[in-house]
N, C-alpha and C positions, 0 to 999 in steps of 0.2 A: 261541295267541299268548302268549309270555312277558311277564311284567310288566316295566316299565321300572325300572331301579335308580335310587334317589335318590343324588345325590352327597352323601356324608356330610359332607364338608368344608363344603359350602354349608348343609346342615341345621344344623350347629353355629353358623354365623355369622348366619343370617337367621331371623326368625320372621315369620309372616304374621298380621296383625291380623284382627279380625272383619269389617272393611270391605274387606279385600283389599289393604291397603297392606303393604309389606315393611319391617320394622324391623331395624336393625342397630346394633351397639355401635360408637361412634366410636373410631378409632385415635388413639394418642398419649397415652393416660392410664395407661400401665402403669409406666413408670420415667422417670428424669431429669425429675422434676416441679419441681425447685427453680428451674430457669431459666424455667419457664412461668408466665405471669401468673395471678393469681387469677381474673380474668375468663375467661381461656382454659380453665382447669381446670374452672370452673363450667359452661361450655358443653359440655365433653366428657362431663359426667355424664349428660346426657340422650341418649336413643336418637335416631338419625337415621332419616329416611325416605328410601327409595330413590326416585329420580326415575322418571317414567313411561317415559323412554327405556330405562333399564336394567332395568325391571320384566320385560319379555319374556324377556330373557336369563336372569335368575335363576329365573323360573317354569319354564324348561326344565330347570334343575338340580334343581328340587323338583317332580316331576311329580304327586304325590298330595297336595299341600297347598293 
């Protein structure tokens, strides 16, 4: 039986923590930062955690992680 290929686009976007949570970089922090508030930019710095509902979908994209 052949191995399942990892979706490379997903592998670049998500990392799996030691406890099994899925971490991602929040969108909106790349450009046009002048109109965004200081508070909003500060919150964008920290990584987000995927909800339990979406976890199954992303796990299927990353079969060996």
